[in-house]
N, C-alpha and C positions, 0 to 999 in steps of 0.2 A: 504494500500500500504506500502510495506516495505521501510525502510529508504534508502537502496542503489538504489531501483527502483525510488523512489521519487527524489533522487539526480540526477538520470540520466535525467529525464524530466524537471527538474527545470530550469527556465530561469535565467541566471546570472543577478545580479543587474545592472552591467554596461550596458549590452545589453538592459535591460528593460528601463533604463534611456535614452539611446540614441534613442530608439524607441519612447519614450514619447516626447523627445525634437524634433525629426523629425516630429511627428504628429502635434505638436504645430506650428512648423515652416511652414509646408504645409498649415495648417489651416489659419495662419496669411497671407501667400501669397495669398491664395484663397480669403480671405476677401478684401485685398487691391486691387487685380486685379478686383474683382467684383465691387468695388466702382469706379475704373477707368472706367470700361466698362459702368456702369450706367451713369456716368458723360458724357461720350462720346455719348451714345445713346439717352440721354434725349432730347437734342435740336432737333434731327431728329424726335423723337417720338412726341415732342410738335408741330413741324411744320406740321407733317403729320396729327395729330388729328385736329389741328386748321384749316386745309384746308377744312374740311367738316363742318365748322360752318358758320352760317350767322353772320353779323356784330352785331346784337342784342344779339345773343347767345354768341358771343365771349366777348362782353362788360359785359354781366351778369356773366359769369364764364370763365375767360381766361384760367385757367389751368385744367378745368374739361373736361370730355369726351363729344363728340358731341352727340346730341340726336339720331343721326343715321348716316349712311354712304351713304345715297342715295342722299344727297345734293352735287352736283358736279358743281354747277354754277361757283364756283371760278376757277376751272380748265378750264371750257369752256371760261370764260372771259379772263383768261391769254392767252389761245390759240389764240383767235381771236383779242383781243385788242392789243396785243404786237407781233403778227405774230410770234408765237413760232417756227414754222419750219424754218423761215428765220434766226432768232437769233441762233438757233441750228446749222444751216448750216454754218453761219459765223464763229462760234466758232470752229467747226470741221475743216473747211477749213484753218483757221489760225494755228490751232494746227498741222494739217497735213504738212503744209509748214515748220513750225518751227521744227517739228520732223525730216523731211527729211534733212533739213539743219544741224541740230544738229548731227544726226547720220553720215552724210557725212563728218563732220569734226572730230567728237570724235572717231569713230571707227578706222580710220587709225592712228590718233594721239595716241590713247591708245595702239595699237599694237606696234607702234614705241617706246613709252616710256617703254613698258613692255619687249620687246625682242631685240631692237636694241641697239648698243653701239656707242655713238658719244659724242664729247666734250660738256660739260655743260648740259648734259641730266638731271641730278638731279636738277641742278639749275633752268632750264626751267620748270620742273615739279613742283618744289616748288613754283616758282613765279606764275604759273597757279593756283595751289591749294590755294595760299594766297588770290586770288581774291574772294574766297568763303566767307571770313570774312568781305568783304566790303559790306555795305548795298546797295542794288540796287537803293534806292532812291537818293543816291549821284550822280548817273549818269543821273538822270532825266532831270535836267535843261540843261546841255550841249547836251544831246541827243535831247531834244526838239529844241534847237537852231539850231543844225545841220540839223535835219529833216525839220525844217521850211525853212532854207536856200536852201535846195534841193527841196522844194515844195512837200514834201511827207506827210504833215499833212492831216488827213481825208482819208488816204489810208491804205491798209493792210500792207504795207512794214514796217512801224515803229514797229508794233506789232510783226510781224514775225522775224525781225532782232533782236529786243531787247529780245524776248523770247529765240531765239537761242543763243544769246550772254550770257544770264544769265544761260542757261541750259547746255552749253557746258563744263564749268570747272568741275561741279559736275559729269557729264557723263564721262569725261576723268578720273577723280579720281577713280570712281568705276570700270569702264571697264578695266583700266590699272592694277588695283589690281587683277581683275579676270583673265585677259590674262596672268598675270605673273605665274599663276598656270598651264598653258598649258605646257606639257612636251617638253623640248627643243629638245629631240631626234626625235620627230615627225617632227618638223620644219626642223631639220638638214637633215633628210631623204628626205623631199620634196625638199630641195635645191640640194641635191645630184642627184635627179631625174630630175633636170633642171628647177624646179619651181622658178619663180621670186618672187619679193616682193608682188605684188598685187595678183598673183595667189595663193601664200601661204596664204595670208590674206583671199581671197575669198573661197578657197577650204578647209582650215583647221581651221584657227583661227575664222572665222565668224560662221561656224556651231557649233563649240564648245562653242561659247559665246552667243548663242541665249537666254538662260535663263537670263543671265545678261543684255543683250540688252533689253529684255522685261521688266525687273525690272527697269532699268534706265528710260525707256519710260513711265512706269506707274507713277513713281515719277514726271517726267517732265510734263506729261499730266495733272495730278491732280493739280500741281502747276500752270500751265498755265490756266487751266479751272477756278480755283478759283481766278486768278489774277484780281484785280479791278483797280489798280492804272494806269497801262499802257494804257488799253483801254479808260479809262475816260479822260486821258490827251491828247492822240494822235488822238482820234476819237470823233468828235462832232456830226456826223450824226447818227441818230437813225437807219437808214437802214443798217449801216455798223458796228454797235457795237456788242459786244459779249453778250451772255446770262447772264453772271454774272453781267456785267455792267448795263444791262437793268433791271435786278432784283433789283439791289442796288438803282437805281434811280426811281424805281416804287413808292416808298413812297412819292416822291415829287408830283406825280400826284394824288394819292389816299391815302392821309395821314390819312384819317379817316377810310378807309376800310382796317382794319388790316388783316382780313382773306385773302383778295385778295393779299396783299403784302406778307404775309407769304407763300401763295401758290406759288408765283413766286420764292421765296427763296428756298422753298422745291424742286420745279422742277429743279432748278439750281444745287442743291446739290446731286440729285439722280445719275446722270451719273458717277461721280468719285467713289461713294460708290459701285455701281454695278461693275465697273471695278476692284476695289480691291477684291470684293467677287469672281468674276469669275476667276481672274488671280492670286489669292493668292498663288497657288502652284508655279508659276514662280517666285514670289517674294522670297519665301523661298529658292528655288533652286539657284536663282541668288545671294542671300546674303551669301550663304555658299560655293559656288563654289570656290571663290578665297582663302578660308581658308583651303581647302583640296586638296592635290595633289594626 
């Protein structure tokens, strides 16, 4: 090859160095993300594999693979001993009520904070967002005293009200940022056509905010599903408790039957994982909608 032709196809040293550095950076990012994924997946995999072990098999080799996957006595025991359908129904019912209450407050409030102009709007929104940094446990004692004085202990109301109270500020924070990206021209055109506040919210803002609403509810539902403290404190009756609380207290009854306890924890952790996998496209869309106009 002649020198002019070789010079034509030669890769500049600067470009070659940038390409090498880019490859190293991508490789390092891949390794770090793989480690994070492995750390996140390992507990679920460990619980899933341990659920197919007998007690003797688990004690002999806690971290090893089960001898087979035909042993399902742990799942059957959890299903019948702890009335799994009832626990699941309790949790879903509490989450449904808390979700409706949270959305009923956060959607109109988010639209108001995003598009309305009124005195002290920014101050009210900042005060509401500031509650996100307060640990929920600080409200536990006064909430328990109030609920006890009202005679609501061992009922569903404390769980529903406290879940909605803790989920509303974060929901307003995310939804107001999303609704701020709705073009004001569309809302102004609706007002010129005679649409009122609630009609504009129902016909325009609400349909455009569906991905964000789904994202907010996924975050809330997984948080409420994994909540242990509030159900343990406010509900003492086993027939009214949640699935996560029942799974956490399972070790007190069967402290030596580790596979049975792990099976209960595994079954309690499956629904939020499935929800994330099925609805992940809504999470992605909801998180970027507010940043793109």
